[in-house]
C-alpha positions in Angstrom: 208.2 59.1 110.6 206.7 56.2 108.6 205.6 57.2 105.1 201.9 57.9 104.9 199.7 55.3 103.2 197.6 55.8 100.1 193.9 55.2 99.7 192.8 54.2 96.2 189.1 54.7 95.4 187.9 53.4 92.0 185.0 51.1 91.1 186.9 49.5 88.2 189.1 46.6 89.2 191.3 47.2 86.2 192.3 50.7 87.4 192.7 49.6 91.0 195.1 46.9 90.0 196.9 49.2 87.5 197.5 51.7 90.3 198.6 49.0 92.7 201.1 47.6 90.1 202.6 51.1 89.5 202.9 52.1 93.2 203.6 49.0 95.3 207.0 48.2 93.7 208.1 51.8 94.7 207.3 51.1 98.3 203.9 52.8 98.6 201.5 51.2 101.1 198.0 51.0 99.6 194.4 50.5 100.7 192.1 49.7 97.8 188.3 50.3 97.8 185.6 50.3 95.1 183.0 52.7 96.4 182.5 56.0 98.2 181.1 54.8 101.5 184.1 52.4 101.9 186.4 55.3 101.1 184.8 57.5 103.8 185.1 54.7 106.3 188.7 53.9 105.6 189.7 57.6 105.6 189.2 57.7 109.4 192.6 55.9 109.6 195.1 58.8 110.2 198.0 56.8 108.8 196.4 57.5 105.4 197.9 60.7 104.0 196.9 60.6 100.3 193.7 59.5 98.5 193.5 58.8 94.8 189.8 59.4 94.1 187.8 58.5 90.9 184.9 60.8 90.2 182.6 58.1 88.8 181.6 55.8 91.7 178.6 53.5 92.0 177.1 54.8 95.2 178.2 58.4 95.7 179.6 60.9 93.2 183.3 61.4 93.7 182.8 65.1 94.2 180.4 64.4 97.2 183.0 62.0 98.6 185.6 64.7 98.3 183.4 67.2 100.1 182.9 64.8 103.0 186.6 64.1 103.1 187.3 67.8 103.4 185.1 67.9 106.5 186.4 64.8 108.2 190.0 64.7 107.0 191.0 68.2 105.9 194.7 67.2 106.1 194.3 64.4 103.5 195.8 65.1 100.2 193.4 64.1 97.4 194.4 63.4 93.8 191.3 63.3 91.5 191.0 60.7 88.7 188.9 61.7 85.8 187.9 61.0 82.3 188.2 63.8 79.8 184.4 64.3 80.0 184.6 65.2 83.7 186.5 68.5 83.4 183.8 70.6 85.1 183.9 68.4 88.2 187.7 68.4 88.1 187.8 72.2 88.2 185.3 72.2 91.1 187.4 69.7 93.0 190.6 71.8 92.5 188.7 74.8 93.7 187.7 72.9 96.8 191.3 72.0 97.6 192.3 68.8 95.6 196.1 68.8 95.3 196.2 67.3 91.7 194.3 65.4 89.1 195.2 62.6 86.7 193.4 61.8 83.5 192.5 58.3 82.4 194.2 56.3 80.9 196.9 56.6 83.5 200.6 57.2 82.9 202.5 55.1 85.4 205.4 57.5 85.9 203.1 60.5 86.2 201.1 58.6 88.8 204.2 57.8 90.9 205.5 61.3 90.8 202.1 62.8 91.7 201.7 60.5 94.7 205.2 61.1 95.9 204.6 64.8 95.7 201.3 64.5 97.6 202.9 62.5 100.3 205.7 65.0 100.7 203.2 67.9 101.1 201.2 65.8 103.6 204.3 65.0 105.7 205.5 68.6 105.6 202.2 69.9 106.7 201.9 67.3 109.4 205.3 68.2 110.7 204.4 71.9 110.8 201.2 71.1 112.7 203.0 69.0 115.2 205.5 71.8 115.8 202.7 74.3 116.1 200.9 72.2 118.7 204.0 71.8 120.8 205.0 75.4 120.9 202.4 75.8 123.7 204.0 72.9 125.7 207.4 74.5 125.1 206.1 77.7 126.7 205.0 75.6 129.8 208.4 73.9 130.0 210.3 77.1 129.7 208.1 78.8 132.3 209.0 76.0 134.7 212.7 76.8 134.5 212.2 79.9 136.8 212.2 77.5 139.8 215.5 75.7 139.0 216.7 75.9 142.6 213.5 74.3 144.1 213.5 70.8 145.4 211.0 69.4 142.9 212.5 71.1 139.9 214.4 68.1 138.3 211.3 65.8 138.1 209.1 68.6 136.9 211.4 69.5 134.0 211.7 65.8 133.1 207.9 65.4 133.0 207.6 68.5 130.9 210.3 67.2 128.5 208.5 63.9 128.1 205.2 65.7 127.4 206.9 68.1 125.0 208.1 65.4 122.5 205.8 62.5 123.4 208.2 60.2 125.1 207.5 57.3 127.5 210.9 57.7 129.1 212.8 60.9 129.9 215.7 61.8 132.2 218.0 64.6 133.2 221.6 63.6 133.9 223.9 66.0 135.7 227.7 66.2 135.5 229.1 65.6 139.0 231.6 67.9 140.7 234.5 65.8 139.4 233.4 66.4 135.8 233.9 62.8 134.9 230.6 61.1 135.7 226.9 61.6 135.0 224.3 61.2 137.8 220.6 60.8 137.2 218.9 63.8 138.7 215.4 62.8 137.7 213.7 60.2 135.5 210.2 59.2 134.4 209.1 56.0 132.8 211.9 53.9 134.2 211.6 50.9 136.5 214.2 52.4 139.0 214.1 55.6 140.9 216.8 58.2 140.1 218.5 57.7 143.5 218.9 53.9 142.8 220.6 54.4 139.4 224.4 54.0 139.2 226.5 57.0 137.9 227.7 56.8 134.3 231.3 57.4 133.6 232.2 59.6 130.6 232.8 57.2 127.6 230.5 54.4 129.0 227.2 53.6 127.3 225.3 55.9 125.0 225.0 58.7 127.5 228.7 58.5 128.5 229.8 58.5 124.9 227.7 61.6 124.0 228.8 63.4 127.2 232.4 62.8 126.1 231.6 64.2 122.6 229.2 66.9 123.7 226.9 66.1 120.8 223.2 65.8 120.2 221.9 62.6 118.6 218.6 61.3 117.4 218.4 57.5 116.7 215.3 55.7 115.3 216.6 52.1 116.0 219.6 51.6 118.2 220.2 48.0 117.1 220.6 49.2 113.4 222.8 52.2 114.2 226.5 51.8 113.4 227.6 54.0 116.3 225.5 52.5 119.1 224.3 49.1 117.8 226.7 47.1 120.1 225.1 48.8 123.1 221.5 47.9 122.1 221.2 45.0 124.6 222.7 46.9 127.5 220.6 50.0 127.0 217.2 48.1 126.8 215.2 50.7 125.0 211.6 49.4 124.5 211.4 50.7 120.9 215.0 51.3 120.0 214.4 55.0 119.5 215.9 57.8 121.6 217.2 61.4 121.4 219.8 63.0 123.6 221.0 66.7 123.7 223.7 68.3 125.8 222.9 70.8 128.5 225.6 73.5 128.7 226.3 76.5 130.9 228.5 78.7 128.8 231.0 76.3 127.2 230.8 73.9 130.1 228.7 70.7 129.9 226.5 70.5 132.9 224.2 67.6 131.9 222.2 65.7 129.3 218.5 65.8 128.5 217.4 62.3 127.3 214.2 61.0 125.9 213.4 57.4 124.7 210.5 55.3 123.4 208.2 57.8 121.5 204.5 57.4 122.1 203.1 59.4 119.2 205.3 58.4 116.3 207.6 55.5 115.4 210.7 57.7 116.1 211.8 61.1 117.2 212.4 63.6 114.4 214.3 66.8 113.8 211.4 68.9 115.3 211.9 67.0 118.5 215.6 67.7 118.5 214.9 71.4 117.8 212.6 71.6 120.8 215.0 69.7 123.0 217.8 72.0 122.0 215.8 75.1 122.8 214.8 73.7 126.2 218.3 72.5 126.9 219.8 75.9 126.1 217.7 77.6 128.7 218.0 74.8 131.2 221.8 75.0 131.0 221.7 78.7 132.0 219.5 77.8 135.0 221.6 74.9 136.1 224.8 76.8 135.7 223.4 79.6 137.9 222.2 77.2 140.5 225.6 75.4 140.5 227.5 78.6 141.0 225.2 79.8 143.9 225.4 76.4 145.6 229.2 76.3 145.5 229.5 73.3 143.1 232.5 72.9 140.9 232.6 75.5 138.1 235.5 75.8 135.6 237.5 79.0 136.4 237.2 80.3 132.9 233.5 79.7 132.6 231.4 82.7 133.9 228.0 81.8 135.3 225.5 84.1 133.6 221.9 84.9 134.4 219.3 83.4 132.1 218.7 85.5 129.0 215.0 86.3 129.0 215.0 87.1 125.3 215.7 83.6 124.2 212.4 81.9 124.9 210.6 84.6 123.0 213.1 84.5 120.2 212.8 80.7 119.9 209.0 81.1 119.8 209.2 83.7 117.0 211.4 81.4 114.9 209.2 78.4 115.5 206.1 80.3 114.5 207.8 81.2 111.2 208.4 77.5 110.6 204.8 76.7 111.1 203.5 79.6 109.0 205.8 79.7 106.0 206.8 77.2 103.4 208.4 79.1 100.5 212.2 79.1 101.0 212.9 82.8 100.5 210.2 83.8 103.0 211.3 81.3 105.6 214.9 82.4 105.6 214.1 86.1 105.6 211.6 85.7 108.3 213.8 83.6 110.7 216.9 85.8 110.3 215.2 89.1 111.0 214.1 88.4 114.6 217.6 87.0 115.4 219.2 90.3 114.2 216.6 92.4 116.0 216.8 90.5 119.3 220.6 90.5 119.4 221.2 93.9 117.7 223.3 91.9 115.3 224.2 92.6 111.6 224.8 90.8 109.5 223.0 87.5 110.3 223.6 85.0 107.5 223.2 81.4 106.4 225.8 79.5 104.3 225.5 76.1 102.5 228.4 74.1 101.2 229.0 74.1 97.5 228.5 70.8 95.6 232.2 70.0 95.8 232.3 70.6 99.5 235.2 73.0 99.3 233.5 76.3 99.9 230.5 77.9 101.6 228.1 80.0 99.6 225.7 82.5 101.2 222.1 81.3 101.1 220.4 84.2 102.9 221.2 87.2 105.1 219.7 89.9 107.1 221.8 93.1 107.2 219.6 95.5 109.2 220.6 98.2 106.7 224.0 98.3 108.3 226.4 95.6 107.1 226.5 92.7 104.7 228.2 89.3 105.0 230.6 87.8 102.4 229.0 86.0 99.5 231.4 83.0 99.5 233.9 81.6 102.0 236.7 79.0 101.8 235.2 76.0 103.6 238.2 74.9 105.7 239.6 78.2 106.9 239.2 80.2 110.0 236.8 79.8 112.9 234.0 79.4 110.3 235.8 76.4 108.7 236.3 74.8 112.1 232.6 74.9 112.7 232.0 73.3 109.3 234.6 70.5 109.8 233.9 69.8 113.5 230.1 70.5 113.6 230.7 72.4 116.8 229.5 75.8 117.8 231.9 78.8 118.2 230.7 81.5 120.5 233.4 84.2 121.0 233.2 87.7 122.4 236.7 88.4 121.0 237.3 86.1 118.0 240.6 87.8 117.1 242.1 86.3 120.2 241.5 82.7 118.9 244.5 81.3 117.0 242.1 79.9 114.4 240.7 83.4 113.5 241.2 84.5 109.9 240.3 88.2 109.3 239.4 87.5 105.7 237.0 84.8 106.6 235.6 85.5 110.1 234.5 89.1 109.6 231.7 90.6 107.5 232.3 92.2 104.1 233.4 95.5 105.8 236.3 93.6 107.5 235.5 94.9 111.0 236.1 92.4 113.8 233.0 91.9 116.0 231.8 89.4 118.6 231.1 86.2 116.7 228.6 83.4 116.8 228.9 80.6 114.2 227.2 77.2 114.4 226.5 74.2 112.2 223.3 73.7 110.1 222.3 70.1 110.5 220.0 68.0 108.5 219.6 64.2 108.8 222.8 63.9 110.8 224.8 65.8 108.3 226.3 69.3 108.4 225.2 71.2 105.3 226.5 74.6 106.2 226.8 77.2 108.9 225.1 80.3 110.3 227.0 83.4 111.3 225.8 86.2 113.7 227.8 89.3 114.4 226.2 90.9 117.6 227.3 94.4 118.7 227.5 93.3 122.4 230.2 90.8 123.5 227.8 89.2 126.0 225.4 88.2 123.2 228.1 85.9 121.7 227.2 83.2 124.2 226.9 79.5 124.0 223.3 79.4 125.2 222.3 81.8 122.4 224.3 79.8 119.9 222.8 76.4 120.9 219.3 77.7 120.5 220.1 79.1 117.1 221.7 75.7 116.0 218.4 74.0 116.8 216.1 76.6 115.3 218.0 77.5 112.1 218.7 73.9 111.3 214.9 73.4 111.4 214.5 76.3 109.0 217.1 74.8 106.6 215.3 71.5 106.8 212.0 73.1 105.7 213.7 74.9 102.8 215.3 71.7 101.5 212.1 69.7 101.8 210.2 72.4 99.9 212.9 72.5 97.2 212.6 68.8 96.8 208.9 69.2 96.4 209.4 71.8 93.7 211.7 69.5 91.8 209.1 66.7 92.0 206.4 69.1 90.6 208.7 69.8 87.7 209.2 66.1 87.1 205.4 65.6 87.2 204.9 68.3 84.6 207.6 66.8 82.4 206.1 63.3 82.7 202.7 64.8 81.9 204.0 66.5 78.7 205.9 63.4 77.6 202.8 61.3 78.2 200.6 63.7 76.2 203.2 63.8 73.4 203.3 60.0 73.3 199.5 59.8 73.1 199.4 62.4 70.3 202.1 60.6 68.4 200.3 57.2 68.5 196.9 58.6 67.5 
């Protein structure tokens, strides 16, 4: 998403220009106004995420402007500017919800840090609200999966996918019986009908490359992407932005779910990938079941399973945590508990890589009062290490049968071998760690469960990292404020 813009409201030209000179070189996009009525008019622009508001204005008092902004733009983060004589008004503004205040004369570094912090909180809150609003649409899309064998199902699921993430184009590609080509089952927003589109061989174009790799991808501008830039002309994306996620039945790739050309934001984001992953996980179960019943080619070692009715509800519970919580400890505790309860699994744990990248350190766990996970793991060993290195899910009812299995790594602290789910935690196209789930039942160590958890738990880690970044910025603001006050005292 583009960085939110900043509204600067101050009747003194000197301060407006001082703020501009401090912020514009750092990449902040500013709108400068000199009175309250102009501020209220400009604030209707939803690309504005932060307002720097002076209390002393020629037409309206800044506190009155702030009250009106709270009514019309409750999402706007407001930083109050004040002289030392305005402390009573500052306290009232903070009680009403101002996110910060800065005293005149301004300290440039303190200003930059405060604005950066306000923008991060605005972006994080906006992301949570977008995810909250789309949970309802996810419910509708998941409900439509119950008719996977009906004639109009492919186009309905593609329409639901486009609505879910706000895409002008969406398509469902199915792997054909030979297992070497993708055929367009349904498409919306394209000039051609699905039946007129040529099949795509594995390895050809963006879709063929990702089918070959079995990977999800989210690209904001194809022409600037090192992996796909040379395909930019051939693909003909209107905006250059797209997201693709694999659809699997068990360990078998059965298709791709693709969206392109976002309509509500400049690019798709990690929330979109999370939602696509949840939908694709359940879609794969349905398509696999339909393929098996219709006599289509199914790998001999890939059982076709009925859809797991617990997964949509589990996905919703995790998404609701992400919209309701911000503080890291509460997020992680809240998302791991429903996983353990739904799958009768213990422990359920999250690991992040150590700074040197050589090990995994436990970040959080839910033990259900039964069993704890190990606190640290060698990063490159066992099934867990293969997930970290290859960024690929491992879902194994009998992990000890896998030659990569290491008993001292791929079991909990008690050393007992259990069914095993381990998946990558992804953030901004990087694998930062893994999750591990030890369910009691072998059938719960399935790829569809794992793919859903990859999407949801990666979103949880993203929220935690963003919040930690915010806390670090708050500490920097406090330090800059103390240094500024010390410098003022020393020069007086």
